[in-house]
N, C-alpha and C positions, 0 to 999 in steps of 0.2 A: 322752722326754717328762717324766719326773720326777714330783714330787708337789707339790701346792699346798696351803698352809694357808688358813685363813679370811680372812687379811689379803692374800692374793694372793702371798705369798712362795713362791719355787720352791726345791725341794730336789732335788739330783741323785740321792740314794739314800734309800731308806726301806723299812721293812717293816711289815706289819700282818697280821692274820688275819681270817678270817670266822668268827664264832662264838667260843666259849670254847675256847681252846687255848694252848699254850705251845711254846717252842723252848728247847733246852738247848745251850749252846755250851761245848765243852771248851777251857778256857783254859790248861790245863797249868801253872797258877801262874806264867805268864810275863809278865803285864801288871800295871800299877799303877793305871791309871785307865780308866774307861769314860765317855765323854761323848757326848751326843746332844741333839737337840731334839725334844721331844714336841709334837704338834699334832693338830688335827682337820682332816680333809679339807675343802677348800673347798666341795665338793658338799653337806656336812652343815651348813653355816652356817644357823642359825636352827631347826635340827631339835630336837625335844624329848627325844630319847633321850640315853643316857649310856653310858659304857664305863669300864673301869678298866685300868690298867697296873700290874703289880707286877714288881719285879726282885729276884731272890734270888741270893745268893752262897753256894754250898755249903749250901743249905737255909735260910739266914738271910735274912730280909727286909731289903733294902737301900734300897728305894724303893717307894712306893705313891702312886698319883695317880688320883682320879676325874676323868674327862674329860667335859666337856659342850660343846655346840656353840658356846657364847658365850665360851669360853676363848681367850686369846691363846696363842701358842706359848710353851713354857717350856723352860728348860735342865735337863738331867739330867747331873750330874757326880758320879761315884761312885768312892770308893777301893776298888779290887778287889785290892789287894796280897794275895798268897797264896791267891787264889781258884782252885779247880780248875774248878768248873762254874758257869756263869752261866746262870740260867734267867730268861727273859722271858715273862711270862704276860699274856695279854689276856683280858678277860671282858666280855661285853656288847657286843663289837665287831662290830656289824652282825649281831646274833643275831636273825634274822627281821626284823621291822619295829621292834624295840624298842631297837636300838643304833645306833651310828654308827661311822665309820672313825676309830679312834684310831691314829695313825701315829708311829713313831719314825724320825726322819730324821737323815741325816748322822752316823750312829753311828761312833765311833772308839775303838779300843783303843790305849793308849799304854803303853810300857815305859820306865821310868826306869833308866838304868844306875847301878849302885852301885859 
């Protein structure tokens, strides 16, 4: 089925959470870039709530975005060279009736050979 953004674009893969939570991924310092597309679910278009996405590399904030229902999809491109643990944190993401679905779609890790 995939995921749809507020413009109707479809994404094969994506992840989100319900409520305030996070996921930590052990990268073992094997990757150089993290790329994805951040977006709000089509079902939340016009909704008044908001959410935020933060991405940390080994405890250092690499990316932060407040997401509202009127936002267009946005690119996330991060240098994660030398990162052991990548933490993706969602807050306000459909937390009761006060949030919305903030989704990270088509996420990809890339390794550059040296």
